[in-house]
C-alpha positions in Angstrom: 46.5 -163.1 -42.4 43.3 -162.0 -42.6 39.9 -161.5 -40.2 37.8 -164.6 -38.4 34.7 -164.3 -39.9 33.3 -166.2 -36.8 32.6 -162.4 -35.4 29.0 -161.6 -35.9 29.1 -158.0 -36.3 25.7 -156.5 -37.0 24.7 -155.1 -40.6 24.2 -151.0 -40.3 21.3 -151.3 -42.4 19.1 -147.8 -43.4 16.4 -149.0 -40.4 18.7 -149.2 -38.1 20.7 -146.1 -39.1 17.4 -144.5 -38.0 16.9 -145.9 -35.4 20.6 -144.7 -33.5 19.8 -141.4 -35.6 16.7 -140.8 -33.8 17.6 -141.9 -30.6 20.9 -140.0 -30.1 19.8 -137.8 -27.6 17.6 -140.3 -25.8 18.7 -141.8 -22.3 20.4 -145.6 -23.3 19.1 -147.0 -19.7 15.4 -146.6 -20.8 16.3 -147.9 -23.9 17.9 -150.5 -22.6 14.3 -151.1 -20.2 12.4 -150.7 -24.0 14.0 -152.9 -25.9 11.1 -155.8 -27.2 9.3 -152.3 -28.2 11.4 -152.2 -31.3 10.9 -155.6 -33.4 14.0 -155.8 -35.9 15.6 -153.5 -34.3 19.2 -154.8 -32.1 18.6 -151.8 -28.8 22.2 -153.4 -27.6 23.9 -152.7 -30.3 22.3 -149.8 -31.4 22.9 -148.0 -27.5 26.7 -149.1 -27.9 27.2 -147.1 -31.0 24.3 -144.4 -29.4 27.4 -144.1 -26.2 30.3 -144.0 -29.2 28.8 -141.6 -30.7 28.4 -139.4 -28.2 32.3 -139.6 -27.0 33.3 -138.7 -30.6 30.5 -135.8 -31.8 33.2 -133.4 -30.8 36.9 -135.5 -31.9 36.3 -137.4 -34.8 33.3 -134.7 -36.9 33.9 -136.3 -40.2 33.4 -139.8 -39.0 31.0 -138.5 -36.3 28.7 -137.6 -39.9 29.1 -140.7 -41.5 26.0 -142.7 -40.8 27.6 -145.6 -41.7 30.1 -146.0 -39.8 30.7 -149.0 -36.8 31.9 -147.2 -33.6 33.7 -149.9 -31.6 33.0 -149.4 -28.5 33.4 -147.0 -25.5 36.2 -147.8 -24.5 38.0 -147.9 -28.0 36.2 -144.5 -29.0 37.7 -143.0 -25.2 41.0 -144.8 -26.4 41.6 -143.8 -30.5 43.4 -139.8 -31.4 40.8 -137.3 -32.4 40.4 -136.2 -36.2 43.3 -133.8 -35.8 45.9 -135.3 -34.1 45.6 -138.0 -36.4 45.7 -135.4 -39.4 49.0 -134.1 -37.5 50.9 -137.8 -37.3 49.4 -138.1 -41.6 51.6 -134.9 -41.6 54.8 -136.6 -40.2 54.6 -139.6 -42.1 53.9 -138.0 -45.6 56.8 -136.1 -44.5 59.8 -138.2 -44.3 58.6 -140.5 -46.9 58.9 -137.8 -49.1 61.8 -136.9 -47.7 63.5 -140.8 -48.6 61.2 -141.1 -52.4 62.0 -137.1 -53.0 58.1 -137.4 -55.3 55.0 -138.4 -53.5 53.3 -139.1 -51.0 53.3 -142.9 -51.6 54.8 -145.6 -49.1 54.2 -148.5 -47.5 52.7 -148.5 -44.5 51.9 -150.9 -41.3 49.5 -149.6 -38.1 50.6 -152.9 -35.5 47.9 -151.8 -33.3 44.9 -151.0 -35.3 42.9 -150.4 -32.5 39.5 -148.7 -34.0 41.3 -147.7 -37.0 41.3 -143.5 -36.9 44.7 -143.3 -37.0 45.4 -145.6 -39.7 43.0 -144.3 -41.9 44.4 -141.2 -41.8 47.7 -141.9 -41.9 47.7 -144.2 -44.5 46.2 -141.7 -47.2 48.2 -141.1 -50.0 50.2 -144.4 -49.6 50.6 -148.0 -52.3 50.4 -150.3 -49.5 48.3 -150.2 -46.1 48.5 -153.4 -43.6 46.5 -153.0 -40.4 47.0 -155.6 -37.7 45.0 -156.2 -34.3 44.1 -158.9 -32.3 40.3 -157.7 -31.5 38.8 -159.8 -33.9 35.4 -157.6 -32.9 37.5 -154.8 -33.9 39.1 -156.3 -36.7 35.7 -156.4 -38.4 34.5 -153.1 -37.3 37.6 -151.8 -39.4 36.7 -153.8 -42.3 33.4 -152.5 -42.3 34.7 -148.9 -42.3 37.4 -148.9 -43.9 35.3 -150.3 -47.1 32.5 -147.7 -46.6 35.1 -144.5 -45.9 37.4 -146.0 -49.3 37.9 -143.4 -51.8 40.9 -142.6 -54.6 43.3 -141.4 -51.9 44.0 -144.9 -49.8 45.3 -147.7 -51.0 43.0 -151.3 -50.5 43.3 -152.2 -47.1 45.1 -155.6 -45.8 43.2 -156.6 -42.2 45.0 -159.0 -39.9 43.8 -159.8 -36.8 46.7 -161.4 -34.6 48.5 -160.5 -32.0 51.0 -158.5 -33.7 54.2 -159.4 -32.1 53.3 -163.5 -33.3 53.2 -162.6 -36.7 55.6 -162.1 -39.1 56.5 -158.6 -39.5 56.2 -157.0 -42.8 58.9 -155.3 -44.9 58.1 -151.4 -44.6 58.2 -148.1 -44.4 57.1 -147.1 -41.4 55.9 -148.7 -39.0 53.0 -147.2 -36.1 51.8 -148.3 -32.8 49.7 -147.4 -30.0 50.9 -149.5 -27.0 47.6 -150.1 -24.7 48.2 -148.0 -21.5 45.7 -149.8 -18.8 47.0 -152.6 -17.5 45.7 -156.1 -16.8 43.4 -154.5 -13.8 41.9 -151.9 -15.9 44.0 -149.8 -13.6 46.6 -146.4 -15.9 49.9 -146.9 -16.7 52.5 -144.9 -18.0 56.2 -146.1 -18.8 56.7 -147.6 -21.5 57.4 -151.2 -20.6 53.9 -152.2 -18.4 52.3 -151.1 -21.3 51.1 -153.4 -25.0 53.7 -154.0 -26.5 56.4 -153.3 -24.6 58.3 -150.7 -27.3 61.5 -150.6 -25.3 61.5 -155.1 -25.8 60.0 -154.6 -29.6 62.4 -151.9 -30.6 65.5 -153.4 -32.2 62.9 -155.7 -34.4 60.8 -152.7 -35.3 64.0 -150.7 -37.0 65.5 -153.9 -38.8 61.5 -153.9 -40.5 61.2 -150.3 -41.5 62.8 -147.1 -41.8 60.4 -144.8 -39.2 58.5 -146.4 -36.0 56.7 -143.5 -34.9 54.8 -144.5 -31.8 52.2 -142.8 -29.6 52.7 -142.1 -25.6 51.3 -141.1 -23.2 51.0 -137.3 -22.5 52.1 -138.5 -18.7 55.4 -140.2 -20.0 58.4 -138.7 -18.6 61.0 -137.6 -21.9 64.6 -137.8 -20.5 62.9 -141.8 -19.7 61.9 -142.1 -22.9 65.3 -140.6 -24.6 67.7 -142.9 -22.2 65.6 -145.9 -23.8 64.6 -145.8 -27.2 67.5 -146.0 -30.0 66.9 -143.3 -33.3 64.8 -141.1 -31.6 65.5 -137.7 -34.0 62.2 -136.2 -32.9 59.8 -136.1 -30.0 56.6 -134.1 -30.4 54.2 -133.2 -28.1 50.5 -132.6 -28.9 47.9 -130.9 -27.2 44.7 -129.6 -27.9 42.9 -126.1 -26.1 46.2 -126.2 -24.3 45.6 -129.6 -22.7 48.9 -131.7 -23.7 47.1 -135.1 -25.6 50.2 -137.2 -26.3 53.5 -137.6 -26.5 54.6 -138.5 -30.8 58.3 -140.5 -30.8 59.8 -140.5 -34.2 62.2 -143.1 -34.5 65.0 -144.1 -37.4 67.0 -146.7 -38.7 70.5 -146.5 -38.4 70.8 -143.2 -36.4 73.3 -142.4 -34.0 72.4 -141.9 -30.4 72.4 -138.6 -29.7 70.1 -136.6 -27.6 71.7 -133.8 -28.8 70.9 -133.3 -31.9 66.4 -134.7 -30.7 64.6 -132.0 -32.2 61.3 -131.6 -29.6 58.3 -130.4 -32.1 55.2 -128.4 -29.9 52.1 -128.0 -31.2 48.7 -127.1 -30.3 45.4 -126.9 -31.5 44.1 -124.2 -29.6 40.4 -122.1 -30.8 41.2 -120.2 -32.9 45.3 -121.2 -34.6 47.6 -123.5 -34.5 50.7 -123.3 -32.0 53.5 -124.5 -33.2 57.8 -124.6 -31.3 60.6 -127.2 -31.8 64.2 -126.6 -30.7 66.9 -128.7 -30.1 67.9 -130.7 -26.0 71.3 -128.9 -27.1 68.5 -125.5 -26.6 68.7 -126.4 -22.5 72.1 -126.0 -21.4 71.2 -122.2 -19.9 67.6 -120.8 -18.5 68.0 -117.5 -17.9 66.5 -116.2 -14.6 65.6 -112.7 -13.3 67.8 -110.4 -12.1 65.4 -107.6 -10.9 61.8 -109.6 -10.1 58.5 -109.4 -11.7 58.1 -107.6 -14.2 55.5 -105.4 -15.9 54.1 -108.7 -18.3 54.2 -112.3 -16.8 54.5 -115.1 -19.6 53.2 -118.7 -19.2 54.5 -120.8 -21.6 51.5 -123.8 -24.0 50.6 -126.7 -22.1 53.3 -128.4 -24.5 56.2 -126.3 -24.0 56.0 -127.2 -19.9 55.4 -130.9 -21.0 58.7 -130.5 -23.3 60.9 -128.7 -21.0 61.6 -125.7 -23.3 62.8 -122.9 -20.6 65.9 -122.4 -22.0 65.1 -121.8 -25.4 62.5 -119.9 -24.8 64.9 -117.8 -22.8 67.2 -117.6 -25.9 64.4 -117.1 -28.5 62.6 -114.7 -26.5 63.8 -111.9 -24.6 62.2 -112.7 -21.4 63.5 -114.1 -18.2 62.3 -116.8 -16.0 61.0 -116.7 -12.1 63.1 -119.1 -11.0 64.7 -122.0 -11.8 61.6 -124.4 -11.0 59.3 -121.1 -11.4 58.1 -122.1 -14.9 56.6 -118.6 -15.5 59.0 -116.3 -17.5 58.7 -112.4 -16.8 59.5 -109.0 -19.2 58.8 -105.5 -19.5 58.6 -105.6 -23.3 55.3 -106.8 -25.0 55.9 -109.9 -26.8 53.2 -110.5 -28.5 54.0 -113.9 -30.6 54.8 -115.9 -27.4 53.6 -119.1 -28.0 52.0 -119.3 -24.9 49.3 -116.8 -22.2 50.1 -113.4 -21.8 49.2 -111.9 -18.4 49.9 -108.0 -17.7 50.7 -107.9 -13.8 48.7 -105.8 -11.9 50.6 -106.4 -8.2 52.7 -108.4 -6.5 52.5 -109.3 -2.9 54.6 -110.9 -0.4 53.6 -114.5 1.0 52.6 -114.1 4.7 49.7 -116.0 6.7 48.7 -112.3 7.4 48.1 -110.9 4.0 46.4 -114.8 3.7 43.6 -113.3 5.9 42.3 -110.2 4.3 43.7 -110.8 -0.1 39.5 -111.9 0.1 38.1 -108.2 0.3 40.1 -106.8 -2.5 39.5 -110.4 -4.1 36.3 -112.3 -3.8 36.6 -113.8 -7.2 40.3 -115.4 -9.4 41.3 -117.8 -11.4 44.1 -119.5 -9.5 47.3 -121.1 -10.1 50.8 -122.0 -8.6 54.5 -123.0 -9.9 57.3 -123.6 -7.3 54.5 -122.6 -4.6 54.6 -123.9 -0.9 50.8 -124.6 -1.6 48.7 -126.7 -3.9 45.9 -124.1 -5.9 43.6 -126.3 -4.5 45.3 -125.3 -1.1 45.7 -121.7 -1.7 41.9 -121.3 -2.9 40.8 -123.0 0.6 43.0 -120.7 3.2 41.7 -117.1 1.1 38.5 -118.6 0.9 38.5 -117.1 -3.3 36.0 -117.6 -6.0 37.4 -119.4 -9.1 36.7 -118.0 -12.3 36.6 -114.1 -12.4 39.1 -111.6 -15.4 41.6 -111.8 -12.6 44.3 -114.3 -12.3 46.3 -115.2 -9.2 49.9 -116.9 -9.5 51.3 -118.1 -6.6 55.5 -118.9 -7.2 58.4 -118.6 -6.2 60.6 -115.6 -7.0 64.6 -115.5 -8.0 66.2 -113.6 -4.1 62.8 -112.7 -3.3 61.1 -115.5 -2.2 57.4 -117.2 -2.7 55.0 -114.7 -3.7 51.4 -114.1 -4.9 51.6 -112.5 -8.3 47.9 -110.6 -9.2 47.3 -109.8 -13.0 44.8 -110.1 -16.2 44.9 -111.9 -19.2 46.2 -109.6 -21.9 44.3 -110.7 -25.6 47.2 -110.9 -28.1 45.4 -108.4 -31.1 48.1 -105.3 -31.2 50.5 -104.1 -29.0 48.9 -102.1 -26.4 
């Protein structure tokens, strides 16, 4: 099914492209008020493009540099994947197809929730058939324009289908990809799979009948254990972060696989400023967590945010000579320096038993610090308010419960991993 021709899309003429570039840093409200001054320019459309491009400058640098591309609007720009995470999804799909075909990354790919087309474009690279599906006619028109602008030898000719993927015939392909909408009818955010559109829990059987692999992008707020209870054939869960912020959870489902959670691999990746952190483990590694038997030691280890989301605490304790401070205190400690630990490393300066008396005097000794809490009696904001400590600086103050000791304040300094101390 092709897109409707009734949707009008302004042509990205050289004049319009130049106008957008010239006014990219202007106040868009003032541009709208002065629209009559710019004859021959669709100013409301140009303003929409300027606002969308502002949101995509860091997120999609390749697309941002291309003046001829049309951005789908403010909301699609906010919700679309970044270039980094879209390329990562391509790698997941490419590995699966190479394993299946034992050859080049060629196969049939369908994106059932196309949106602005970012994930679709990067994931379809190397395919011999690629189908973009989207129910919003405007976004379909934008996608058709952009795919023509982006067309190269690495991508197949794109088939654009406009309509609700649940009502259109589902194509038989190697890979189906979905990014369910995570906003309710009133505009509020939702996280549970059943509250998203489409509802992947209800639709999964039919999707797995038409594809060897289904890849689903979920909110970073989703409950992974709930996902594993409700989805079939889950073989991999990918937790993807950018600069220590969890961005998305990807669920890889394969047809005819048994529903055995111990065999599920959790893959954590974080695109940090200077490197890419990768860590993979099995759910069977989480059977036991090693707890500290000697309080807080010389070094404090804080797992990367993606590992925290994945719950990789038992795995970390098995893989590295570290112990967790308490069962629900997800900080690790050791007297050993472990430069390749997947997270932040701190050197402990003082371990202070928490008390009201301590709160009254600590500001004099520590006027500024970065405050965080783990399994503590108050939130970080409450601790900052009670102590009066200003935020920032080189000192880190952790409030945490420590096994057999109780509530403690840990004064630390961050270690930069360059070499052994």
